[in-house]
C-alpha positions, 0 to 999 in steps of 0.5 A, a space after each residue: 523506466 522502461 516505456 511501458 511503465 511510463 505510459 501505466 504511470 502517465 494513464 493513471 496520472 491522467 485519473 487523478 483529478 477525477 479520483 482525488 478526494 479529501 483525506 480520510 485519515 485518522 489523524 491530521 496535521 502536522 505529519 513526522 513524514 509526508 511524501 509525495 515522491 517528487 523528492 523522496 526521503 532517502 529512507 525509502 532507498 533507490 529506485 530499481 526495476 521494481 520501484 521508480 519514483 515519478 513526478 505522480 508518485 512511486 510506482 511499484 510493479 511487483 514481479 509477476 504473480 509476485 510481491 514487492 515492497 518498499 520501507 522507510 528506514 528513517 521512521 517507525 511504527 511505534 504508536 503511528 498512523 500510517 495513511 497511505 493513497 494508492 491509485 489502481 491501474 487504468 485498464 483491469 481485467 474482467 474479472 479484477 481480483 487478486 488472482 488476474 490483478 493482484 493487490 495493495 496496501 500497507 507493510 507493517 510491524 516488519 522485523 525484517 523481509 522475512 517477517 512482517 504483516 501486511 493490510 491490502 485490498 483487491 480490486 474486487 472490494 475485498 480487504 485483508 490482513 497476512 502475515 509473513 512468518 519465516 518466509 511462510 504466509 498465514 492469513 490474519 484476517 481472511 479477504 472479505 468484502 469491504 464497501 469502502 474499496 474503490 474498485 474502478 480503474 484509476 480509482 484512488 483508495 486511502 490505506 491506513 493502519 493505526 498501531 498502539 502498541 501490539 494493537 492495529 487498526 485497518 481502514 479504509 477510505 476512513 472506514 474501519 476494517 478491522 483491529 487486530 492483535 499481534 506482534 510488533 517489534 520494539 520500536 514498532 518496525 519502518 512503515 512501508 507499502 506493499 503490492 502484488 501482481 497478477 499473472 501479466 504483471 501489475 504497476 500500482 501508483 502510490 501517490 502519497 504516504 503518511 506518518 503521523 
């Protein structure tokens, strides 16, 4: 990991105690996957210049004005609850929105790298659902204000998708944002995390991923 990424992770981690809160996941109890990335599940693949496994979580830094994701090939999202905790950058521009910072959330119902869905938040307090079809983005739920999104620098948001067949419910910090009806792969696809960068690059720290 380069020095700038190390600094970003350290600054994020320093805010953990102040921003952490009790879990708002719809399911609880024994999770089939519960990963804080200190000893990451092998299904996430190897680290690279985009994804770094740290003692504080998975640091995902998409290309400038681009997107990136990681999926765990060892699990599927057939009738499941994918619940992630992601920390925002510790320093934000003004305004802090999808254009300047990017967005972060979950990657789900993926057939391959050109066909998948995302449910994400941006730090102007909005949430949306998008779909990539043969490499072209479609808007499923347009970005709209969601009062449950935490927008402060270093805030931790819990983002969640609960799937049942071709239905998915989207939650942020325990509050339901929307329910969609889409086209899930036969096996539900792998669970994943998703993020975007702004024009100066953005590092998002995914502290925990649980699958119930």
